[in-house]
N, CA, C, O and the ligand as a Tripos MOL2 file, in Angstrom:
@<TRIPOS>MOLECULE
protein
  249   247    63     0     0
PROTEIN
NO_CHARGES

@<TRIPOS>ATOM
      1 N          94.3300  -63.1570  -65.8720 N.3       1 MET1
      2 CA         95.6410  -62.6230  -65.4570 C.3       1 MET1
      3 C          96.1880  -61.7050  -66.5590 C.2       1 MET1
      4 O          96.3110  -62.1350  -67.7060 O.2       1 MET1
      5 N          96.5090  -60.4800  -66.2390 N.am      2 ASP2
      6 CA         97.1010  -59.6070  -67.2550 C.3       2 ASP2
      7 C          98.6170  -59.6040  -67.0960 C.2       2 ASP2
      8 O          99.1760  -60.3040  -66.2510 O.2       2 ASP2
      9 N          99.2490  -58.8140  -67.9150 N.am      3 ILE3
     10 CA        100.7090  -58.9020  -67.9650 C.3       3 ILE3
     11 C         101.3740  -58.4270  -66.6740 C.2       3 ILE3
     12 O         102.4500  -58.9070  -66.3180 O.2       3 ILE3
     13 N         100.7380  -57.4860  -65.9710 N.am      4 SER4
     14 CA        101.3520  -57.0050  -64.7270 C.3       4 SER4
     15 C         101.2850  -58.0820  -63.6530 C.2       4 SER4
     16 O         102.1830  -58.1690  -62.8150 O.2       4 SER4
     17 N         100.2370  -58.9040  -63.6620 N.am      5 ASP5
     18 CA        100.1820  -60.0360  -62.7300 C.3       5 ASP5
     19 C         101.3430  -60.9930  -62.9950 C.2       5 ASP5
     20 O         101.9980  -61.4770  -62.0720 O.2       5 ASP5
     21 N         101.5750  -61.2480  -64.2710 N.am      6 THR6
     22 CA        102.6670  -62.1420  -64.6390 C.3       6 THR6
     23 C         104.0000  -61.5800  -64.1660 C.2       6 THR6
     24 O         104.8430  -62.3090  -63.6430 O.2       6 THR6
     25 N         104.1810  -60.2860  -64.3540 N.am      7 ALA7
     26 CA        105.4280  -59.6500  -63.9200 C.3       7 ALA7
     27 C         105.5820  -59.7420  -62.4100 C.2       7 ALA7
     28 O         106.6790  -59.9780  -61.9040 O.2       7 ALA7
     29 N         104.4900  -59.5580  -61.7000 N.am      8 THR8
     30 CA        104.5500  -59.6340  -60.2400 C.3       8 THR8
     31 C         104.9180  -61.0350  -59.7960 C.2       8 THR8
     32 O         105.7650  -61.2160  -58.9220 O.2       8 THR8
     33 N         104.2850  -62.0160  -60.3940 N.am      9 LYS9
     34 CA        104.6050  -63.4060  -60.0610 C.3       9 LYS9
     35 C         106.0810  -63.6900  -60.3100 C.2       9 LYS9
     36 O         106.7610  -64.3230  -59.5020 O.2       9 LYS9
     37 N         106.5430  -63.2130  -61.4280 N.am     10 HIS10
     38 CA        107.9360  -63.4550  -61.7750 C.3      10 HIS10
     39 C         108.8560  -62.8050  -60.7560 C.2      10 HIS10
     40 O         109.8580  -63.3900  -60.3440 O.2      10 HIS10
     41 N         108.5100  -61.5980  -60.3570 N.am     11 GLU11
     42 CA        109.3150  -60.8760  -59.3700 C.3      11 GLU11
     43 C         109.3030  -61.6150  -58.0290 C.2      11 GLU11
     44 O         110.3310  -61.7080  -57.3580 O.2      11 GLU11
     45 N         108.1530  -62.1300  -57.6490 N.am     12 GLU12
     46 CA        108.0560  -62.8890  -56.4040 C.3      12 GLU12
     47 C         108.9630  -64.1160  -56.4430 C.2      12 GLU12
     48 O         109.6610  -64.4290  -55.4790 O.2      12 GLU12
     49 N         108.9320  -64.7940  -57.5740 N.am     13 LEU13
     50 CA        109.7390  -65.9990  -57.7210 C.3      13 LEU13
     51 C         111.2230  -65.6610  -57.6360 C.2      13 LEU13
     52 O         112.0050  -66.3530  -56.9850 O.2      13 LEU13
     53 N         111.5870  -64.5670  -58.3200 N.am     14 ARG14
     54 CA        112.9900  -64.1630  -58.3220 C.3      14 ARG14
     55 C         113.4500  -63.8250  -56.8990 C.2      14 ARG14
     56 O         114.5530  -64.1790  -56.4830 O.2      14 ARG14
     57 N         112.5780  -63.1350  -56.1720 N.am     15 ARG15
     58 CA        112.9240  -62.7480  -54.8000 C.3      15 ARG15
     59 C         113.0380  -63.9960  -53.9160 C.2      15 ARG15
     60 O         113.8980  -64.0850  -53.0400 O.2      15 ARG15
     61 N         112.1490  -64.9470  -54.1730 N.am     16 GLU16
     62 CA        112.1550  -66.1560  -53.3590 C.3      16 GLU16
     63 C         113.4500  -66.9390  -53.5820 C.2      16 GLU16
     64 O         114.0320  -67.4720  -52.6370 O.2      16 GLU16
     65 N         113.8890  -67.0020  -54.8280 N.am     17 ILE17
     66 CA        115.1420  -67.6920  -55.1250 C.3      17 ILE17
     67 C         116.3000  -66.9700  -54.4530 C.2      17 ILE17
     68 O         117.1990  -67.6100  -53.9080 O.2      17 ILE17
     69 N         116.2840  -65.6380  -54.4860 N.am     18 ALA18
     70 CA        117.3450  -64.8590  -53.8380 C.3      18 ALA18
     71 C         117.3630  -65.1320  -52.3410 C.2      18 ALA18
     72 O         118.4290  -65.2260  -51.7340 O.2      18 ALA18
     73 N         116.1910  -65.2580  -51.7550 N.am     19 LEU19
     74 CA        116.1150  -65.5410  -50.3230 C.3      19 LEU19
     75 C         116.7040  -66.9060  -50.0000 C.2      19 LEU19
     76 O         117.3840  -67.0860  -48.9900 O.2      19 LEU19
     77 N         116.4310  -67.8570  -50.8730 N.am     20 ARG20
     78 CA        116.9640  -69.2040  -50.6490 C.3      20 ARG20
     79 C         118.4850  -69.2040  -50.6850 C.2      20 ARG20
     80 O         119.1480  -69.9180  -49.9320 O.2      20 ARG20
     81 N         119.0150  -68.3820  -51.5810 N.am     21 GLU21
     82 CA        120.4650  -68.4230  -51.7810 C.3      21 GLU21
     83 C         121.2120  -67.5380  -50.8070 C.2      21 GLU21
     84 O         122.4260  -67.6650  -50.6480 O.2      21 GLU21
     85 N         120.4960  -66.6490  -50.1570 N.am     22 ARG22
     86 CA        121.1310  -65.7510  -49.2150 C.3      22 ARG22
     87 C         121.4220  -66.4880  -47.9120 C.2      22 ARG22
     88 O         121.2230  -67.6980  -47.8100 O.2      22 ARG22
     89 N         121.8930  -65.7420  -46.9220 N.am     23 LYS23
     90 CA        122.1660  -66.3060  -45.6110 C.3      23 LYS23
     91 C         123.1440  -67.4680  -45.6850 C.2      23 LYS23
     92 O         122.7560  -68.6040  -45.4110 O.2      23 LYS23
     93 N         124.3790  -67.2260  -46.0400 N.am     24 PRO24
     94 CA        125.3780  -68.2850  -46.0600 C.3      24 PRO24
     95 C         125.6240  -68.8400  -44.6560 C.2      24 PRO24
     96 O         126.0100  -69.9990  -44.5050 O.2      24 PRO24
     97 N         125.4040  -68.0200  -43.6390 N.am     25 ALA25
     98 CA        125.5370  -68.5070  -42.2690 C.3      25 ALA25
     99 C         124.3350  -69.3850  -41.9340 C.2      25 ALA25
    100 O         123.3200  -69.3770  -42.6310 O.2      25 ALA25
    101 N         124.4770  -70.1310  -40.8590 N.am     26 GLY26
    102 CA        123.3540  -70.9680  -40.4630 C.3      26 GLY26
    103 C         123.5730  -72.4030  -40.8710 C.2      26 GLY26
    104 O         124.6970  -72.8120  -41.1620 O.2      26 GLY26
    105 N         122.5130  -73.1550  -40.8940 N.am     27 PRO27
    106 CA        122.6240  -74.5920  -41.1320 C.3      27 PRO27
    107 C         123.0690  -74.9070  -42.5500 C.2      27 PRO27
    108 O         122.7550  -74.1690  -43.4840 O.2      27 PRO27
    109 N         123.7890  -75.9850  -42.7070 N.am     28 ALA28
    110 CA        124.1890  -76.4270  -44.0430 C.3      28 ALA28
    111 C         123.0150  -77.1090  -44.7150 C.2      28 ALA28
    112 O         122.1250  -77.6470  -44.0570 O.2      28 ALA28
    113 N         123.0310  -77.0770  -46.0440 N.am     29 ALA29
    114 CA        122.0100  -77.7980  -46.7970 C.3      29 ALA29
    115 C         122.2090  -79.2940  -46.5750 C.2      29 ALA29
    116 O         123.3330  -79.7940  -46.6250 O.2      29 ALA29
    117 N         121.1320  -79.9850  -46.3350 N.am     30 THR30
    118 CA        121.2270  -81.4160  -46.0380 C.3      30 THR30
    119 C         120.6430  -82.2720  -47.1480 C.2      30 THR30
    120 O         120.7090  -83.5000  -47.0910 O.2      30 THR30
    121 N         120.0670  -81.6210  -48.1700 N.am     31 GLY31
    122 CA        119.4310  -82.3730  -49.2440 C.3      31 GLY31
    123 C         117.9370  -82.5110  -49.0540 C.2      31 GLY31
    124 O         117.2330  -83.0150  -49.9280 O.2      31 GLY31
    125 N         117.4560  -82.0590  -47.9030 N.am     32 TYR32
    126 CA        116.0110  -82.0280  -47.6980 C.3      32 TYR32
    127 C         115.6480  -80.7970  -46.8790 C.2      32 TYR32
    128 O         116.5100  -80.1410  -46.2930 O.2      32 TYR32
    129 N         114.3810  -80.5080  -46.8530 N.am     33 CYS33
    130 CA        113.9180  -79.2910  -46.1880 C.3      33 CYS33
    131 C         114.1310  -79.3730  -44.6810 C.2      33 CYS33
    132 O         113.7210  -80.3360  -44.0330 O.2      33 CYS33
    133 N         114.7700  -78.3580  -44.1430 N.am     34 LEU34
    134 CA        115.0360  -78.3390  -42.7040 C.3      34 LEU34
    135 C         113.7550  -78.1860  -41.9000 C.2      34 LEU34
    136 O         113.7130  -78.4870  -40.7070 O.2      34 LEU34
    137 N         112.7240  -77.7200  -42.5640 N.am     35 ASN35
    138 CA        111.4430  -77.5400  -41.8840 C.3      35 ASN35
    139 C         110.5640  -78.7760  -42.0210 C.2      35 ASN35
    140 O         109.9290  -79.1940  -41.0530 O.2      35 ASN35
    141 N         110.5230  -79.3530  -43.1920 N.am     36 CYS36
    142 CA        109.6320  -80.4970  -43.4530 C.3      36 CYS36
    143 C         110.2700  -81.8260  -43.0650 C.2      36 CYS36
    144 O         109.5620  -82.7750  -42.7250 O.2      36 CYS36
    145 N         111.5860  -81.9050  -43.1140 N.am     37 GLY37
    146 CA        112.2500  -83.1540  -42.7660 C.3      37 GLY37
    147 C         112.5780  -83.9860  -43.9840 C.2      37 GLY37
    148 O         112.4370  -83.5280  -45.1180 O.2      37 GLY37
    149 N         113.0200  -85.2210  -43.7460 N.am     38 PRO38
    150 CA        113.5650  -86.0760  -44.8050 C.3      38 PRO38
    151 C         112.5730  -86.4290  -45.9030 C.2      38 PRO38
    152 O         112.9830  -86.9020  -46.9630 O.2      38 PRO38
    153 N         111.2830  -86.2140  -45.6820 N.am     39 ASP39
    154 CA        110.3060  -86.5130  -46.7310 C.3      39 ASP39
    155 C         110.3400  -85.4980  -47.8640 C.2      39 ASP39
    156 O         109.8610  -85.7680  -48.9660 O.2      39 ASP39
    157 N         110.9120  -84.3240  -47.5860 N.am     40 ALA40
    158 CA        110.9110  -83.2490  -48.5870 C.3      40 ALA40
    159 C         112.3080  -83.0890  -49.1670 C.2      40 ALA40
    160 O         113.0850  -82.2550  -48.7020 O.2      40 ALA40
    161 N         112.6250  -83.8780  -50.1700 N.am     41 ALA41
    162 CA        113.9250  -83.7910  -50.8250 C.3      41 ALA41
    163 C         114.0070  -82.5230  -51.6630 C.2      41 ALA41
    164 O         113.0380  -82.1320  -52.3130 O.2      41 ALA41
    165 N         115.1650  -81.8900  -51.6420 N.am     42 LEU42
    166 CA        115.3610  -80.6300  -52.3630 C.3      42 LEU42
    167 C         116.6160  -80.7170  -53.2230 C.2      42 LEU42
    168 O         117.4810  -81.5610  -52.9900 O.2      42 LEU42
    169 N         116.7070  -79.8370  -54.2210 N.am     43 PRO43
    170 CA        117.9270  -79.7720  -55.0270 C.3      43 PRO43
    171 C         119.1250  -79.3980  -54.1520 C.2      43 PRO43
    172 O         118.9540  -78.8120  -53.0840 O.2      43 PRO43
    173 N         120.3110  -79.7300  -54.5930 N.am     44 ALA44
    174 CA        121.5230  -79.4490  -53.8400 C.3      44 ALA44
    175 C         121.6150  -77.9620  -53.5130 C.2      44 ALA44
    176 O         121.3690  -77.1140  -54.3700 O.2      44 ALA44
    177 N         121.9670  -77.6590  -52.2880 N.am     45 GLY45
    178 CA        122.1700  -76.2800  -51.8850 C.3      45 GLY45
    179 C         120.9390  -75.6130  -51.3180 C.2      45 GLY45
    180 O         121.0390  -74.5330  -50.7350 O.2      45 GLY45
    181 N         119.7700  -76.2330  -51.4740 N.am     46 TRP46
    182 CA        118.5500  -75.6590  -50.9200 C.3      46 TRP46
    183 C         118.3660  -76.1820  -49.5040 C.2      46 TRP46
    184 O         118.6550  -77.3410  -49.2060 O.2      46 TRP46
    185 N         117.8860  -75.3160  -48.6540 N.am     47 ARG47
    186 CA        117.6630  -75.7270  -47.2690 C.3      47 ARG47
    187 C         116.1900  -75.7980  -46.9010 C.2      47 ARG47
    188 O         115.8020  -76.4670  -45.9430 O.2      47 ARG47
    189 N         115.3600  -75.0780  -47.6970 N.am     48 TRP48
    190 CA        113.9210  -75.0790  -47.4150 C.3      48 TRP48
    191 C         113.1430  -75.1530  -48.7150 C.2      48 TRP48
    192 O         113.6540  -74.7740  -49.7690 O.2      48 TRP48
    193 N         111.9080  -75.6380  -48.6490 N.am     49 CYS49
    194 CA        111.0530  -75.7110  -49.8320 C.3      49 CYS49
    195 C         110.7800  -74.3110  -50.3740 C.2      49 CYS49
    196 O         110.8350  -74.0760  -51.5810 O.2      49 CYS49
    197 N         110.4860  -73.3920  -49.4670 N.am     50 ASP50
    198 CA        110.1110  -72.0450  -49.8760 C.3      50 ASP50
    199 C         110.3030  -71.1180  -48.6780 C.2      50 ASP50
    200 O         110.7970  -71.5250  -47.6270 O.2      50 ASP50
    201 N         109.9030  -69.8780  -48.8630 N.am     51 THR51
    202 CA        110.1270  -68.9100  -47.7790 C.3      51 THR51
    203 C         109.2650  -69.2210  -46.5650 C.2      51 THR51
    204 O         109.6400  -68.8930  -45.4390 O.2      51 THR51
    205 N         108.1070  -69.8530  -46.7810 N.am     52 ASP52
    206 CA        107.2650  -70.2190  -45.6380 C.3      52 ASP52
    207 C         107.9820  -71.2220  -44.7470 C.2      52 ASP52
    208 O         107.9710  -71.0910  -43.5230 O.2      52 ASP52
    209 N         108.6000  -72.2160  -45.3560 N.am     53 CYS53
    210 CA        109.3400  -73.2120  -44.5880 C.3      53 CYS53
    211 C         110.5010  -72.5480  -43.8450 C.2      53 CYS53
    212 O         110.7580  -72.8340  -42.6760 O.2      53 CYS53
    213 N         111.1870  -71.6610  -44.5490 N.am     54 ARG54
    214 CA        112.3130  -70.9740  -43.9050 C.3      54 ARG54
    215 C         111.8280  -70.1500  -42.7140 C.2      54 ARG54
    216 O         112.4450  -70.1650  -41.6490 O.2      54 ARG54
    217 N         110.7230  -69.4350  -42.9010 N.am     55 ASP55
    218 CA        110.1920  -68.6080  -41.8200 C.3      55 ASP55
    219 C         109.7540  -69.4800  -40.6380 C.2      55 ASP55
    220 O         110.0160  -69.1500  -39.4810 O.2      55 ASP55
    221 N         109.0840  -70.5920  -40.9450 N.am     56 ASP56
    222 CA        108.6480  -71.4980  -39.8650 C.3      56 ASP56
    223 C         109.8590  -72.0190  -39.1060 C.2      56 ASP56
    224 O         109.8710  -72.0690  -37.8760 O.2      56 ASP56
    225 N         110.8600  -72.4010  -39.8570 N.am     57 TRP57
    226 CA        112.0650  -72.9530  -39.2410 C.3      57 TRP57
    227 C         112.7470  -71.8900  -38.3660 C.2      57 TRP57
    228 O         113.1240  -72.1510  -37.2240 O.2      57 TRP57
    229 N         112.8950  -70.6830  -38.9370 N.am     58 GLU58
    230 CA        113.5560  -69.6040  -38.1930 C.3      58 GLU58
    231 C         112.7870  -69.2490  -36.9200 C.2      58 GLU58
    232 O         113.3780  -68.9040  -35.8970 O.2      58 GLU58
    233 N         111.4810  -69.3390  -37.0020 N.am     59 ALA59
    234 CA        110.6570  -69.0020  -35.8350 C.3      59 ALA59
    235 C         110.8890  -69.9760  -34.6840 C.2      59 ALA59
    236 O         110.6660  -69.6430  -33.5200 O.2      59 ALA59
    237 N         111.3320  -71.1650  -35.0200 N.am     60 ARG60
    238 CA        111.5750  -72.1740  -33.9730 C.3      60 ARG60
    239 C         112.9880  -72.1350  -33.4320 C.2      60 ARG60
    240 O         113.3050  -72.8190  -32.4590 O.2      60 ARG60
    241 N         113.8470  -71.3300  -34.0640 N.am     61 GLN61
    242 CA        115.2320  -71.2670  -33.5750 C.3      61 GLN61
    243 C         115.3000  -70.4340  -32.2990 C.2      61 GLN61
    244 O         114.5250  -69.4920  -32.1370 O.2      61 GLN61
    245 N         116.2100  -70.7670  -31.4010 N.am     62 PRO62
    246 CA        116.3400  -70.0190  -30.1600 C.3      62 PRO62
    247 C         116.7790  -68.5760  -30.4130 C.2      62 PRO62
    248 O         116.9380  -67.8040  -29.4680 O.2      62 PRO62
    249 ZN        109.5960  -77.5410  -46.4290 Zn       63 ZN63
@<TRIPOS>BOND
     1     1     2 1
     2     2     3 1
     3     3     4 2
     4     3     5 am
     5     5     6 1
     6     6     7 1
     7     7     8 2
     8     7     9 am
     9     9    10 1
    10    10    11 1
    11    11    12 2
    12    11    13 am
    13    13    14 1
    14    14    15 1
    15    15    16 2
    16    15    17 am
    17    17    18 1
    18    18    19 1
    19    19    20 2
    20    19    21 am
    21    21    22 1
    22    22    23 1
    23    23    24 2
    24    23    25 am
    25    25    26 1
    26    26    27 1
    27    27    28 2
    28    27    29 am
    29    29    30 1
    30    30    31 1
    31    31    32 2
    32    31    33 am
    33    33    34 1
    34    34    35 1
    35    35    36 2
    36    35    37 am
    37    37    38 1
    38    38    39 1
    39    39    40 2
    40    39    41 am
    41    41    42 1
    42    42    43 1
    43    43    44 2
    44    43    45 am
    45    45    46 1
    46    46    47 1
    47    47    48 2
    48    47    49 am
    49    49    50 1
    50    50    51 1
    51    51    52 2
    52    51    53 am
    53    53    54 1
    54    54    55 1
    55    55    56 2
    56    55    57 am
    57    57    58 1
    58    58    59 1
    59    59    60 2
    60    59    61 am
    61    61    62 1
    62    62    63 1
    63    63    64 2
    64    63    65 am
    65    65    66 1
    66    66    67 1
    67    67    68 2
    68    67    69 am
    69    69    70 1
    70    70    71 1
    71    71    72 2
    72    71    73 am
    73    73    74 1
    74    74    75 1
    75    75    76 2
    76    75    77 am
    77    77    78 1
    78    78    79 1
    79    79    80 2
    80    79    81 am
    81    81    82 1
    82    82    83 1
    83    83    84 2
    84    83    85 am
    85    85    86 1
    86    86    87 1
    87    87    88 2
    88    87    89 am
    89    89    90 1
    90    90    91 1
    91    91    92 2
    92    91    93 am
    93    93    94 1
    94    94    95 1
    95    95    96 2
    96    95    97 am
    97    97    98 1
    98    98    99 1
    99    99   100 2
   100    99   101 am
   101   101   102 1
   102   102   103 1
   103   103   104 2
   104   103   105 am
   105   105   106 1
   106   106   107 1
   107   107   108 2
   108   107   109 am
   109   109   110 1
   110   110   111 1
   111   111   112 2
   112   111   113 am
   113   113   114 1
   114   114   115 1
   115   115   116 2
   116   115   117 am
   117   117   118 1
   118   118   119 1
   119   119   120 2
   120   119   121 am
   121   121   122 1
   122   122   123 1
   123   123   124 2
   124   123   125 am
   125   125   126 1
   126   126   127 1
   127   127   128 2
   128   127   129 am
   129   129   130 1
   130   130   131 1
   131   131   132 2
   132   131   133 am
   133   133   134 1
   134   134   135 1
   135   135   136 2
   136   135   137 am
   137   137   138 1
   138   138   139 1
   139   139   140 2
   140   139   141 am
   141   141   142 1
   142   142   143 1
   143   143   144 2
   144   143   145 am
   145   145   146 1
   146   146   147 1
   147   147   148 2
   148   147   149 am
   149   149   150 1
   150   150   151 1
   151   151   152 2
   152   151   153 am
   153   153   154 1
   154   154   155 1
   155   155   156 2
   156   155   157 am
   157   157   158 1
   158   158   159 1
   159   159   160 2
   160   159   161 am
   161   161   162 1
   162   162   163 1
   163   163   164 2
   164   163   165 am
   165   165   166 1
   166   166   167 1
   167   167   168 2
   168   167   169 am
   169   169   170 1
   170   170   171 1
   171   171   172 2
   172   171   173 am
   173   173   174 1
   174   174   175 1
   175   175   176 2
   176   175   177 am
   177   177   178 1
   178   178   179 1
   179   179   180 2
   180   179   181 am
   181   181   182 1
   182   182   183 1
   183   183   184 2
   184   183   185 am
   185   185   186 1
   186   186   187 1
   187   187   188 2
   188   187   189 am
   189   189   190 1
   190   190   191 1
   191   191   192 2
   192   191   193 am
   193   193   194 1
   194   194   195 1
   195   195   196 2
   196   195   197 am
   197   197   198 1
   198   198   199 1
   199   199   200 2
   200   199   201 am
   201   201   202 1
   202   202   203 1
   203   203   204 2
   204   203   205 am
   205   205   206 1
   206   206   207 1
   207   207   208 2
   208   207   209 am
   209   209   210 1
   210   210   211 1
   211   211   212 2
   212   211   213 am
   213   213   214 1
   214   214   215 1
   215   215   216 2
   216   215   217 am
   217   217   218 1
   218   218   219 1
   219   219   220 2
   220   219   221 am
   221   221   222 1
   222   222   223 1
   223   223   224 2
   224   223   225 am
   225   225   226 1
   226   226   227 1
   227   227   228 2
   228   227   229 am
   229   229   230 1
   230   230   231 1
   231   231   232 2
   232   231   233 am
   233   233   234 1
   234   234   235 1
   235   235   236 2
   236   235   237 am
   237   237   238 1
   238   238   239 1
   239   239   240 2
   240   239   241 am
   241   241   242 1
   242   242   243 1
   243   243   244 2
   244   243   245 am
   245   245   246 1
   246   246   247 1
   247   247   248 2
@<TRIPOS>SUBSTRUCTURE
     1 MET1         2 RESIDUE 1 A MET
     2 ASP2         6 RESIDUE 1 A ASP
     3 ILE3        10 RESIDUE 1 A ILE
     4 SER4        14 RESIDUE 1 A SER
     5 ASP5        18 RESIDUE 1 A ASP
     6 THR6        22 RESIDUE 1 A THR
     7 ALA7        26 RESIDUE 1 A ALA
     8 THR8        30 RESIDUE 1 A THR
     9 LYS9        34 RESIDUE 1 A LYS
    10 HIS10       38 RESIDUE 1 A HIS
    11 GLU11       42 RESIDUE 1 A GLU
    12 GLU12       46 RESIDUE 1 A GLU
    13 LEU13       50 RESIDUE 1 A LEU
    14 ARG14       54 RESIDUE 1 A ARG
    15 ARG15       58 RESIDUE 1 A ARG
    16 GLU16       62 RESIDUE 1 A GLU
    17 ILE17       66 RESIDUE 1 A ILE
    18 ALA18       70 RESIDUE 1 A ALA
    19 LEU19       74 RESIDUE 1 A LEU
    20 ARG20       78 RESIDUE 1 A ARG
    21 GLU21       82 RESIDUE 1 A GLU
    22 ARG22       86 RESIDUE 1 A ARG
    23 LYS23       90 RESIDUE 1 A LYS
    24 PRO24       94 RESIDUE 1 A PRO
    25 ALA25       98 RESIDUE 1 A ALA
    26 GLY26      102 RESIDUE 1 A GLY
    27 PRO27      106 RESIDUE 1 A PRO
    28 ALA28      110 RESIDUE 1 A ALA
    29 ALA29      114 RESIDUE 1 A ALA
    30 THR30      118 RESIDUE 1 A THR
    31 GLY31      122 RESIDUE 1 A GLY
    32 TYR32      126 RESIDUE 1 A TYR
    33 CYS33      130 RESIDUE 1 A CYS
    34 LEU34      134 RESIDUE 1 A LEU
    35 ASN35      138 RESIDUE 1 A ASN
    36 CYS36      142 RESIDUE 1 A CYS
    37 GLY37      146 RESIDUE 1 A GLY
    38 PRO38      150 RESIDUE 1 A PRO
    39 ASP39      154 RESIDUE 1 A ASP
    40 ALA40      158 RESIDUE 1 A ALA
    41 ALA41      162 RESIDUE 1 A ALA
    42 LEU42      166 RESIDUE 1 A LEU
    43 PRO43      170 RESIDUE 1 A PRO
    44 ALA44      174 RESIDUE 1 A ALA
    45 GLY45      178 RESIDUE 1 A GLY
    46 TRP46      182 RESIDUE 1 A TRP
    47 ARG47      186 RESIDUE 1 A ARG
    48 TRP48      190 RESIDUE 1 A TRP
    49 CYS49      194 RESIDUE 1 A CYS
    50 ASP50      198 RESIDUE 1 A ASP
    51 THR51      202 RESIDUE 1 A THR
    52 ASP52      206 RESIDUE 1 A ASP
    53 CYS53      210 RESIDUE 1 A CYS
    54 ARG54      214 RESIDUE 1 A ARG
    55 ASP55      218 RESIDUE 1 A ASP
    56 ASP56      222 RESIDUE 1 A ASP
    57 TRP57      226 RESIDUE 1 A TRP
    58 GLU58      230 RESIDUE 1 A GLU
    59 ALA59      234 RESIDUE 1 A ALA
    60 ARG60      238 RESIDUE 1 A ARG
    61 GLN61      242 RESIDUE 1 A GLN
    62 PRO62      246 RESIDUE 1 A PRO
    63 ZN63       249 GROUP 0 **** ****
């Protein structure tokens, strides 16, 4: 891994955190992943484990 890979990873992580914090509308944080259910406990204010969970969840919404 060279330094540009590291920078890319960091950028991905930063974007992922921004995605988690965005979208104030929608479901409230429940303390666990809305996609995985009660087995996946999350820090306060998080609604999904990652963007994949969020995308899966959104895909199931009407
Ligand atoms: Zn999840």
